[in-house]
C-alpha positions as CSV (number, residue, x, y, z in Angstrom):
1,M,-35.5,-6.3,99.1
2,F,-32.6,-5.0,97.0
3,R,-30.0,-6.6,99.4
4,A,-32.0,-9.8,99.3
5,N,-31.8,-9.9,95.5
6,L,-28.1,-9.4,95.5
7,S,-27.6,-12.3,97.7
8,L,-29.0,-14.6,95.0
9,L,-26.0,-13.7,92.6
10,P,-23.0,-16.1,92.6
11,S,-19.9,-14.8,94.5
12,P,-16.8,-14.8,92.3
13,N,-13.6,-16.4,93.7
14,R,-10.0,-16.4,92.7
15,R,-10.2,-19.7,90.8
16,N,-12.9,-18.5,88.5
17,L,-11.1,-15.3,87.8
18,A,-7.9,-17.1,87.0
19,K,-9.7,-19.3,84.4
20,F,-11.3,-16.3,82.8
21,F,-8.0,-14.4,82.4
22,L,-6.2,-17.5,81.1
23,L,-9.0,-18.0,78.4
24,S,-8.7,-14.4,77.4
25,I,-5.0,-14.6,76.9
26,L,-5.3,-17.8,74.7
27,C,-7.9,-16.0,72.5
28,I,-5.6,-13.0,72.0
29,L,-2.7,-15.2,71.2
30,A,-4.8,-17.2,68.6
31,Y,-5.9,-13.9,67.0
32,L,-2.3,-12.6,66.7
33,L,-1.2,-15.9,65.2
34,G,-3.9,-15.7,62.6
35,I,-2.8,-12.2,61.6
36,Y,0.8,-13.4,61.2
37,Q,-0.1,-16.3,59.0
38,N,-2.5,-14.3,56.7
39,S,0.2,-11.7,56.2
40,R,2.5,-14.3,54.6
41,P,2.4,-14.7,50.8
42,F,0.0,-17.4,49.7
43,V,1.6,-20.3,47.7
44,P,-1.0,-22.4,46.0
45,N,-0.7,-26.2,46.0
46,P,0.9,-27.5,42.8
47,V,-1.6,-28.5,40.1
48,P,-1.8,-32.3,39.9
49,S,-0.6,-33.9,36.8
50,Q,-3.8,-35.8,36.3
51,A,-6.4,-33.8,34.3
52,S,-9.4,-32.8,36.3
53,D,-13.0,-33.8,35.3
54,C,-14.1,-30.2,35.9
55,V,-14.0,-27.6,33.1
56,Q,-11.2,-25.1,33.6
57,Y,-12.2,-21.5,32.9
58,P,-9.8,-18.6,32.2
59,N,-9.6,-15.8,34.8
60,I,-11.9,-13.2,33.3
61,T,-12.8,-11.3,36.4
62,A,-12.3,-7.7,37.6
63,R,-13.1,-5.8,40.8
64,V,-16.0,-3.4,41.0
65,S,-13.9,-0.4,40.2
66,P,-12.5,-0.4,36.7
67,S,-9.4,1.5,37.8
68,A,-8.5,-1.3,40.2
69,A,-9.2,-4.1,37.7
70,A,-5.6,-4.8,37.0
71,A,-4.9,-5.3,40.7
72,A,-7.8,-7.6,41.3
73,P,-6.9,-11.0,42.7
74,P,-7.8,-14.0,40.7
75,L,-11.3,-15.4,41.3
76,D,-12.3,-19.0,40.7
77,F,-15.6,-19.2,38.9
78,E,-15.6,-22.9,38.3
79,P,-19.2,-24.1,38.5
80,R,-19.9,-25.5,41.9
81,H,-23.4,-23.9,42.3
82,S,-26.9,-25.2,41.6
83,A,-27.2,-23.6,38.2
84,A,-24.2,-25.6,36.9
85,S,-26.1,-28.8,36.8
86,V,-28.5,-27.5,34.1
87,L,-25.9,-25.8,31.9
88,P,-24.2,-27.5,29.0
89,P,-20.4,-27.9,29.3
90,V,-18.4,-25.0,27.9
91,P,-16.8,-26.0,24.6
92,D,-13.1,-25.8,24.0
93,V,-12.3,-22.8,21.8
94,D,-10.2,-25.0,19.4
95,E,-13.2,-27.4,19.0
96,F,-15.6,-24.6,18.2
97,P,-13.9,-21.8,16.3
98,P,-15.0,-18.2,16.0
99,I,-18.3,-17.5,14.1
100,E,-17.6,-16.2,10.6
101,L,-19.4,-13.4,8.7
102,C,-22.4,-14.1,6.5
103,A,-22.2,-13.3,2.8
104,S,-22.3,-9.7,1.7
105,N,-26.0,-9.8,0.7
106,F,-26.9,-10.3,4.4
107,T,-26.1,-6.7,5.5
108,D,-29.8,-5.9,6.0
109,Y,-30.9,-9.4,7.0
110,C,-34.1,-9.6,9.0
111,P,-34.7,-13.4,9.7
112,C,-38.5,-13.1,10.5
113,Q,-39.2,-10.4,7.8
114,D,-37.1,-11.8,5.0
115,P,-38.3,-10.7,1.5
116,T,-36.9,-13.9,-0.1
117,R,-39.3,-16.0,2.0
118,E,-42.4,-13.8,1.5
119,P,-43.6,-15.6,-1.7
120,R,-44.2,-18.7,0.4
121,F,-47.1,-17.0,2.3
122,P,-50.5,-15.7,1.2
123,T,-50.6,-12.1,0.1
124,Q,-54.2,-11.7,1.2
125,N,-54.5,-9.3,4.2
126,L,-50.7,-8.7,3.9
127,E,-50.1,-12.0,5.7
128,H,-46.8,-12.4,3.8
129,R,-45.5,-9.3,5.6
130,E,-46.1,-10.6,9.1
131,R,-43.5,-12.4,11.1
132,H,-42.4,-15.7,9.5
133,C,-39.3,-16.9,11.2
134,P,-37.1,-19.6,9.7
135,G,-37.0,-23.0,11.4
136,P,-33.9,-24.7,12.7
137,E,-33.1,-26.2,9.3
138,E,-33.1,-22.7,7.7
139,R,-31.5,-20.7,10.4
140,V,-28.1,-19.2,9.6
141,S,-25.3,-19.2,12.1
142,C,-23.1,-16.4,11.0
143,R,-22.5,-12.8,11.9
144,V,-24.4,-10.2,9.8
145,P,-21.8,-7.9,8.2
146,R,-21.8,-4.1,7.9
147,P,-22.3,-2.5,4.6
148,V,-19.2,-1.2,2.8
149,G,-18.2,2.2,4.0
150,Y,-20.2,2.0,7.3
151,R,-19.4,4.8,9.7
152,A,-20.0,5.4,13.4
153,P,-23.6,6.7,13.5
154,V,-24.4,10.4,13.8
155,R,-25.0,11.1,17.5
156,W,-28.3,12.3,19.0
157,P,-29.8,14.9,18.6
158,E,-28.2,15.7,15.3
159,S,-29.2,12.2,14.0
160,R,-32.8,13.3,14.0
161,D,-32.0,15.6,11.1
162,Y,-29.4,13.6,9.1
163,I,-27.6,10.2,9.0
164,W,-24.8,8.7,6.9
165,F,-26.0,7.3,3.6
166,A,-23.4,4.5,3.8
167,N,-25.1,3.1,6.9
168,V,-28.4,2.8,5.2
169,P,-27.6,2.8,1.5
170,S,-31.1,2.9,0.0
171,K,-32.4,5.5,-2.4
172,R,-35.8,4.1,-3.1
173,L,-37.6,6.4,-0.6
174,T,-35.7,9.4,-1.8
175,E,-37.0,8.8,-5.3
176,A,-40.6,7.5,-4.5
177,K,-41.3,10.3,-2.0
178,K,-39.3,13.1,-3.7
179,N,-42.2,15.5,-3.8
180,Q,-43.3,14.8,-0.2
181,N,-40.0,15.7,1.6
182,W,-39.6,12.5,3.5
183,V,-35.8,12.1,2.9
184,R,-33.3,13.3,0.4
185,V,-29.6,12.6,-0.4
186,E,-27.1,15.4,0.1
187,G,-23.6,14.2,-0.6
188,D,-22.7,11.5,1.9
189,R,-25.8,12.2,4.0
190,L,-29.5,11.3,4.1
191,V,-31.3,14.4,5.2
192,F,-34.8,14.4,6.8
193,P,-36.5,17.8,6.2
194,G,-39.6,16.7,8.2
195,G,-42.0,16.1,5.4
196,G,-44.5,13.3,5.0
197,T,-47.3,12.1,2.7
198,S,-49.9,14.0,4.9
199,F,-47.6,16.9,5.8
200,P,-45.4,17.7,2.7
201,N,-44.8,21.2,4.1
202,G,-43.4,19.9,7.4
203,V,-44.2,17.9,10.5
204,K,-43.8,20.9,12.7
205,G,-46.9,22.7,11.5
206,Y,-48.8,19.4,11.3
207,V,-48.2,18.6,15.0
208,A,-48.9,22.2,16.0
209,D,-52.3,22.0,14.3
210,M,-53.0,18.6,16.0
211,A,-52.0,20.1,19.4
212,K,-55.0,22.5,19.1
213,L,-57.3,19.4,19.0
214,V,-55.6,16.9,21.2
215,P,-53.9,17.6,24.6
216,L,-50.4,17.0,23.6
217,K,-48.8,19.4,26.0
218,S,-50.4,18.6,29.3
219,G,-48.8,15.2,30.0
220,E,-52.2,13.4,29.5
221,V,-50.8,11.9,26.2
222,R,-47.5,10.1,26.8
223,T,-47.5,6.9,24.6
224,V,-48.5,7.0,21.0
225,L,-48.9,4.3,18.3
226,D,-48.1,5.5,14.8
227,I,-49.4,3.1,12.1
228,G,-47.6,3.3,8.8
229,C,-45.0,5.6,10.3
230,G,-42.8,6.4,7.2
231,V,-39.4,7.5,8.5
232,A,-40.9,8.4,11.9
233,S,-40.7,12.2,11.6
234,F,-44.1,12.5,13.3
235,G,-42.8,10.5,16.4
236,G,-39.5,12.4,16.3
237,H,-41.3,15.7,16.6
238,L,-43.6,14.5,19.4
239,L,-40.5,14.1,21.5
240,N,-40.6,17.9,21.9
241,F,-43.7,17.3,23.9
242,K,-42.1,14.5,26.0
243,I,-44.2,11.9,24.1
244,L,-42.9,8.5,23.3
245,T,-44.1,7.1,19.9
246,M,-44.0,3.5,18.9
247,S,-43.6,3.8,15.1
248,V,-44.7,0.8,13.2
249,A,-44.4,-0.1,9.5
250,P,-43.9,-3.3,7.5
251,R,-40.9,-4.1,5.4
252,D,-42.5,-3.4,2.1
253,I,-41.7,-1.7,-1.3
254,H,-40.5,1.4,0.7
255,E,-37.7,-0.9,2.0
256,A,-35.9,0.9,4.8
257,Q,-38.4,3.3,6.4
258,V,-38.1,1.6,9.9
259,Q,-34.3,1.3,9.4
260,F,-34.1,5.0,8.7
261,A,-36.2,5.7,11.8
262,L,-33.9,3.7,14.1
263,E,-30.7,5.1,12.5
264,R,-32.1,8.5,13.4
265,G,-32.5,7.5,17.0
266,L,-36.3,7.2,17.0
267,P,-38.3,4.3,18.4
268,A,-39.6,2.0,15.7
269,M,-40.5,-1.6,14.9
270,L,-41.3,-3.7,11.9
271,G,-45.0,-4.6,12.0
272,V,-48.2,-4.7,10.1
273,L,-52.0,-4.9,10.7
274,S,-52.7,-8.3,9.1
275,T,-54.1,-11.3,10.9
276,H,-52.4,-11.3,14.3
277,R,-52.6,-8.8,17.1
278,L,-49.8,-6.2,17.3
279,P,-47.4,-7.4,20.1
280,Y,-48.6,-4.9,22.8
281,P,-51.0,-5.4,25.7
282,S,-54.5,-3.9,25.9
283,R,-54.8,-0.3,27.1
284,S,-51.3,0.6,26.1
285,F,-51.5,3.8,24.2
286,D,-52.9,7.2,25.0
287,M,-53.3,8.0,21.3
288,A,-53.2,6.1,18.0
289,H,-52.4,7.9,14.7
290,C,-52.7,7.2,11.1
291,A,-51.6,9.6,8.4
292,R,-52.6,8.2,5.0
293,C,-51.5,4.7,6.2
294,L,-53.8,3.0,3.7
295,V,-55.3,0.6,6.2
296,P,-58.8,-0.6,5.3
297,W,-60.3,0.3,8.6
298,T,-63.8,-0.9,7.9
299,G,-62.8,-4.0,6.0
300,H,-62.9,-7.6,7.4
301,D,-65.8,-6.6,9.7
302,G,-63.8,-3.8,11.2
303,L,-61.0,-6.1,12.4
304,Y,-58.3,-3.4,12.3
305,L,-60.2,-0.7,14.1
306,L,-61.2,-3.3,16.7
307,E,-57.4,-3.9,17.3
308,I,-56.9,-0.1,17.7
309,D,-59.7,-0.1,20.2
310,R,-58.0,-2.9,22.2
311,L,-54.8,-1.0,22.3
312,L,-56.2,2.4,23.3
313,R,-56.5,3.3,26.9
314,P,-59.9,4.3,28.4
315,G,-60.4,7.8,27.1
316,G,-57.6,7.4,24.5
317,Y,-57.6,9.3,21.2
318,W,-57.6,8.1,17.6
319,V,-56.4,10.6,15.1
320,L,-56.9,10.0,11.4
321,S,-55.6,12.1,8.5
322,G,-55.5,11.5,4.8
323,P,-58.2,9.7,2.8
324,P,-61.1,9.9,3.4
325,I,-60.8,12.9,5.8
326,N,-61.2,16.3,4.2
327,W,-62.2,14.6,1.0
328,K,-64.2,17.5,-0.3
329,N,-61.0,19.5,-0.8
330,M,-58.7,16.6,-1.6
331,Y,-60.5,14.1,-3.8
332,K,-59.0,15.4,-7.1
333,G,-55.4,15.0,-5.7
334,W,-56.3,11.5,-4.5
335,A,-57.7,10.5,-7.9
336,R,-60.9,9.2,-6.3
337,T,-64.5,10.1,-6.7
338,P,-66.4,12.1,-4.1
339,E,-69.0,9.4,-3.8
340,D,-66.3,6.7,-3.1
341,L,-64.6,8.8,-0.4
342,Q,-67.8,9.9,1.3
343,G,-68.9,6.3,1.4
344,E,-65.6,5.3,3.1
345,Q,-65.9,8.1,5.6
346,N,-69.5,7.2,6.4
347,A,-68.5,3.6,7.1
348,I,-65.7,4.7,9.4
349,E,-68.1,7.0,11.3
350,D,-70.6,4.2,11.7
351,L,-68.0,1.7,13.0
352,A,-66.6,4.2,15.4
353,K,-70.1,4.9,16.8
354,R,-70.7,1.1,17.2
355,L,-67.5,1.0,19.2
356,C,-69.0,3.7,21.4
357,W,-66.3,6.1,20.4
358,I,-67.2,9.8,20.4
359,K,-66.1,12.0,17.5
360,I,-64.5,15.1,19.1
361,V,-63.7,17.1,16.1
362,E,-63.0,17.2,12.3
363,K,-61.0,20.1,11.3
364,G,-58.7,20.6,8.3
365,V,-56.8,17.4,7.6
366,F,-57.7,15.8,11.0
367,A,-60.6,13.8,12.4
368,V,-60.3,12.9,16.1
369,W,-62.3,10.2,18.0
370,R,-62.1,9.3,21.7
371,K,-62.6,5.9,23.3
372,P,-65.0,5.8,26.3
373,T,-63.5,5.7,29.8
374,N,-65.6,2.6,30.5
375,H,-68.1,0.3,28.9
376,V,-71.0,0.9,31.3
377,H,-73.1,2.6,28.7
378,C,-71.7,0.7,25.8
379,M,-72.8,-2.7,27.1
380,K,-76.3,-1.3,27.7
381,K,-76.6,0.2,24.2
382,S,-74.8,-2.5,22.3
383,K,-78.0,-4.0,20.8
384,I,-79.3,-0.6,19.8
385,L,-76.0,0.4,18.2
386,N,-75.6,-3.0,16.6
387,S,-72.1,-3.2,18.1
388,P,-69.8,-6.1,17.6
389,A,-70.0,-8.7,20.4
390,F,-67.8,-8.3,23.4
391,C,-64.9,-10.8,23.5
392,K,-65.3,-13.7,25.9
393,G,-62.6,-16.0,27.3
394,I,-59.8,-14.2,25.5
395,D,-57.0,-12.6,27.4
396,P,-57.0,-9.0,26.3
397,D,-53.2,-8.7,26.9
398,A,-52.3,-11.9,25.0
399,A,-50.5,-10.6,21.8
400,W,-47.8,-12.9,20.9
401,Y,-48.9,-14.7,17.7
402,Q,-52.5,-14.2,18.9
403,K,-55.1,-13.9,16.1
404,M,-57.2,-10.8,16.0
405,D,-60.9,-11.2,16.7
406,T,-63.9,-9.3,15.4
407,C,-65.2,-8.5,18.8
408,I,-64.8,-5.6,21.3
409,T,-62.1,-6.1,23.9
410,P,-64.0,-5.4,27.2
411,L,-62.6,-2.9,29.6
412,P,-62.2,-3.8,33.3
413,T,-65.4,-3.5,35.2
414,A,-66.5,-0.1,36.3
415,E,-69.3,0.6,38.7
416,A,-70.1,4.3,37.8
417,T,-70.3,6.0,34.5
418,E,-67.6,8.6,35.5
419,E,-65.2,5.9,36.7
420,V,-62.1,5.2,34.5
421,A,-62.0,1.4,33.9
422,G,-58.9,-0.2,35.3
423,G,-57.9,3.0,37.2
424,A,-56.9,6.5,36.2
425,L,-53.3,7.3,35.2
426,E,-51.3,10.1,36.5
427,K,-50.0,12.6,34.0
428,W,-46.4,12.4,32.8
429,P,-43.9,12.5,34.4
430,K,-45.6,11.6,37.7
431,R,-46.9,8.4,36.3
432,L,-43.3,7.0,35.8
433,R,-42.8,6.5,39.6
434,T,-46.4,6.1,40.7
435,A,-47.6,2.5,41.3
436,P,-49.6,1.8,38.1
437,P,-53.3,0.8,38.2
438,R,-52.5,-2.8,37.3
439,I,-50.4,-3.0,40.5
440,A,-52.7,-0.9,42.7
441,S,-55.7,-3.1,41.7
442,G,-53.8,-6.4,42.5
443,S,-54.3,-7.8,39.0
444,I,-50.6,-8.9,38.8
445,K,-50.1,-11.7,41.3
446,G,-47.3,-11.2,43.8
447,I,-46.6,-7.6,42.8
448,S,-47.6,-4.9,45.3
449,A,-46.9,-1.1,45.5
450,D,-44.1,-1.8,48.0
451,I,-42.5,-4.3,45.7
452,F,-42.8,-1.7,42.8
453,N,-41.1,1.0,44.9
454,H,-38.4,-1.3,46.1
455,D,-37.7,-2.4,42.5
456,N,-37.2,1.3,41.5
457,Q,-34.7,1.7,44.2
458,I,-32.8,-1.4,43.2
459,W,-32.5,-0.3,39.6
460,R,-31.3,3.1,40.5
461,H,-28.6,1.5,42.5
462,R,-27.8,-0.9,39.7
463,V,-27.6,1.7,36.9
464,S,-25.3,3.8,39.1
465,H,-23.0,0.7,39.4
466,Y,-23.2,0.1,35.6
467,S,-21.7,3.6,35.1
468,N,-18.4,2.2,36.3
469,Y,-18.2,0.3,33.1
470,I,-20.5,2.0,30.6
471,N,-20.4,5.8,30.5
472,L,-24.1,6.6,29.8
473,G,-23.4,10.3,30.3
474,I,-21.5,10.7,27.0
475,S,-23.6,13.0,24.9
476,G,-25.4,11.0,22.2
477,R,-23.1,8.0,22.5
478,Y,-25.9,5.7,23.5
479,R,-29.4,6.5,22.2
480,N,-31.3,3.3,21.2
481,V,-31.4,1.0,24.3
482,M,-33.0,-2.4,24.7
483,D,-33.9,-4.2,27.9
484,M,-34.3,-7.9,26.8
485,N,-36.1,-8.9,30.1
486,A,-37.6,-5.7,31.3
487,G,-39.6,-6.9,34.4
488,L,-41.4,-3.8,35.8
489,G,-39.4,-1.4,33.6
490,G,-37.1,-0.4,36.5
491,F,-34.0,-0.3,34.2
492,A,-35.7,2.1,31.8
493,A,-37.0,4.3,34.6
494,A,-33.6,4.6,36.1
495,L,-32.4,5.9,32.7
496,S,-35.1,8.5,32.4
497,N,-32.7,11.4,33.0
498,Y,-30.4,10.3,30.2
499,P,-30.9,11.2,26.5
500,V,-32.0,7.7,25.6
501,W,-35.1,5.7,24.9
502,V,-35.6,2.1,25.9
503,M,-37.4,-0.7,24.1
504,N,-38.7,-2.8,27.1
505,V,-39.1,-6.4,26.1
506,V,-41.1,-8.9,28.1
507,P,-40.5,-12.5,27.1
508,S,-43.7,-14.2,25.9
509,H,-43.3,-17.0,28.5
510,A,-42.2,-14.9,31.4
511,K,-43.7,-15.8,34.8
512,N,-45.6,-12.5,35.0
513,N,-46.9,-10.5,32.1
514,T,-45.7,-7.1,33.1
515,L,-45.8,-5.2,29.8
516,G,-49.0,-3.6,30.7
517,I,-47.4,-2.2,33.8
518,I,-44.5,-0.8,31.7
519,Y,-47.0,1.0,29.4
520,E,-48.9,2.4,32.4
521,R,-45.6,3.9,33.6
522,G,-45.4,5.9,30.3
523,L,-42.7,3.6,28.8
524,I,-42.9,1.5,25.6
525,G,-42.0,-2.1,24.8
526,T,-43.1,-5.3,23.2
527,Y,-43.6,-9.0,23.7
528,M,-40.9,-11.3,22.3
529,D,-39.6,-14.9,22.3
530,W,-35.9,-14.7,22.2
531,C,-35.6,-18.1,20.5
532,E,-36.6,-16.1,17.4
533,A,-35.3,-12.9,15.8
534,F,-36.5,-9.5,16.8
535,S,-38.6,-7.3,14.5
536,T,-35.9,-4.9,13.6
537,Y,-33.0,-4.4,11.1
538,P,-29.4,-5.1,11.9
539,R,-27.3,-2.5,13.7
540,T,-30.1,-0.6,15.3
541,Y,-29.3,-0.6,19.1
542,D,-26.4,1.1,20.9
543,L,-26.9,-0.6,24.3
544,I,-28.5,-4.0,25.1
545,H,-29.2,-5.0,28.7
546,A,-30.4,-8.5,29.8
547,A,-30.9,-9.4,33.5
548,G,-31.7,-13.1,34.1
549,L,-32.5,-13.7,30.5
550,F,-30.2,-16.7,29.9
551,S,-31.4,-18.4,33.1
552,L,-34.9,-17.9,31.7
553,Y,-34.0,-19.5,28.4
554,T,-32.0,-22.4,29.8
555,N,-33.1,-25.6,27.9
556,R,-35.4,-23.6,25.6
557,C,-33.0,-22.7,22.9
558,D,-29.3,-22.4,22.1
559,I,-27.4,-19.7,24.0
560,L,-25.4,-19.0,20.8
561,D,-28.5,-18.3,18.8
562,I,-29.6,-15.6,21.3
563,L,-26.1,-14.1,21.2
564,L,-26.1,-14.1,17.4
565,E,-29.3,-12.1,17.5
566,I,-27.8,-9.7,19.9
567,D,-24.8,-9.4,17.6
568,R,-27.2,-8.8,14.6
569,I,-29.1,-5.9,16.2
570,L,-26.2,-4.3,18.1
571,R,-24.4,-1.4,16.4
572,P,-20.7,-1.7,15.9
573,G,-19.1,0.0,18.9
574,G,-22.2,-0.7,21.0
575,A,-22.3,-2.2,24.4
576,V,-24.0,-5.1,26.2
577,I,-24.6,-5.7,29.9
578,L,-25.6,-9.3,30.7
579,R,-26.6,-10.0,34.4
580,D,-27.1,-13.5,35.7
581,H,-25.9,-16.3,38.0
582,V,-22.1,-16.7,37.8
583,D,-22.3,-20.2,36.2
584,V,-24.7,-18.8,33.5
585,V,-22.5,-15.8,32.9
586,T,-19.4,-17.9,32.6
587,T,-21.1,-20.2,30.0
588,V,-22.3,-17.2,28.1
589,K,-18.9,-15.6,28.2
590,A,-17.4,-18.7,26.5
591,A,-20.0,-18.6,23.7
592,A,-19.6,-14.8,23.4
593,D,-15.8,-15.2,22.7
594,R,-16.7,-17.0,19.5
595,L,-18.3,-13.8,18.3
596,R,-15.0,-12.0,18.9
597,W,-16.7,-9.7,21.5
598,Q,-14.4,-7.9,23.9
599,S,-15.9,-8.9,27.2
600,R,-15.1,-9.4,30.8
601,I,-16.9,-10.7,33.9
602,V,-17.2,-8.3,36.8
603,H,-18.9,-8.1,40.2
604,T,-22.4,-6.6,40.5
605,E,-23.1,-3.9,43.1
606,L,-23.7,-6.7,45.6
607,G,-20.0,-7.4,45.8
608,P,-17.6,-10.3,45.3
609,F,-19.5,-12.8,47.5
610,H,-22.8,-12.7,45.7
611,P,-23.4,-15.4,43.0
612,E,-24.8,-12.9,40.5
613,K,-22.2,-11.4,38.1
614,L,-22.1,-9.1,35.1
615,L,-20.8,-9.8,31.6
616,I,-19.7,-6.4,30.2
617,V,-19.3,-6.4,26.4
618,D,-17.6,-3.6,24.4
619,N,-18.2,-4.3,20.7
620,S,-15.4,-2.0,19.6
621,V,-14.2,-4.4,16.9
622,E,-11.2,-3.7,14.7
623,P,-12.0,-1.5,11.6
624,N,-13.3,-3.6,8.7
625,A,-13.5,-6.7,10.9
626,N,-17.1,-7.3,10.0
627,V,-17.6,-5.3,6.8
628,A,-19.3,-6.9,3.9
629,S,-17.1,-7.9,1.0
630,K,-17.3,-5.8,-2.2
631,K,-17.4,-8.9,-4.3
């Protein structure tokens, strides 16, 4: 049988073998000729005298390794790709000169929380202190200057205890809160002794007493919302427990409290409970805290406590200190009658009960309530308790200019009374890399656990590559970090071993609303429309990262306006990493040059043949180049 099969094969002859060897010799000769030609120096064709219709870009490229940047061959990034067709032409530098500085009174300019525009809006419910952004006709197109005498910020962790007065030259808090140890001036420094309105003797003892009532040490509490945060000493001390606090306060008569917090290296945002939801998804926080924040919790049909209920996770804690808690011992100091304070506390107790919250304890200065883990019993008892109606037809995660409602935000459906609605979370730090319940349940279309895990791997690789250009390992050099298009939070997760915190921003019109996933990972962030200004002061972030952001905003608003906002919130000497398609990056580079940024385009970790590129910005401007005039 075997011999029969061999007989079926063709029998080679001398002619076929000759053809085969001749073909092999020709291939070898062609290969050797190619090597010889490529080894010769390349002489480009002379540039034709006639001007080309294509825009000519300067060579602004570098190899992946910074040490080899000088030896990198020129790369041609002229737009020949699909993205080029939707981008505006790059303006000539002579036609559009560099952007100049604003006037000296713009050093603390917050476009959407501008005190000069507040009188235009109603003061009822503090509406005048919400976001009110200027329209195109009022928008300024200048660079916000530094205050006179500005210095490189104190590095973390020393910045938690003191900052330079010249960087935030405001004495109002030091005078108004002199007896409460919020902050005091000592020479050229602002020193933070750790006091507060509810803890004048120090935040350390205050948090230690709270930890006896709330599980702050176990990893169960990871994300906290602090309403009326002062200078964020409370959130700063919770970092000792590996807890991230979103500290929120308006720009009010206390002026710079949020600016102080950010200068200290602590997470904070301008914000107020008024008419709109706070810009966070439902079920975001393990705990909410109010220490004499002066919020009328039972006013407006319980509107503000209903918002706290929306934001708390199933089983989350609400901690209240200050009036009316402990009123029997404190009413004289508060200059209020016992009857008034008791009536206020009774109203809070009643509203909390109608929300199905359980009061865990009231001890000393604290009262602690806990939100139910599901609404199984609450829906059955709502008529008996006279509870507010459950919201219908309203997205619980919609929170960008979304009006608050006097209804209970329903939790995801639970079948059993012991079930955690929406899914139980792992304790910190395990929850950072575990697929969040929103993914495990399939509630985010197109995002699975496998995609989540792959995204984590991608970002670890990317951050490792970024270290070729930005040295994140320098102690305290980068502290406040922002990711302008955070996706699943992979960039922030990859930075978890660095001494930084990340504000994860999810654009309000992004394809997928992933901010809930980010919070379920134990990270913090906010919604945002980058056609507007962010709710923060100037010079508050050390490192800003944006992947795919400018492609997302193509034809939505001017690239230069977004870059001006980055310039406003970036600290002098800070860094920016912009990641996008090569055509987009080249266009952004041309606009960024008008801001006098020191920038260059480099390859991503995917190498020179991938269309995605990085714009690396080092904002190390010349001394006094953007300092406000003394005039």
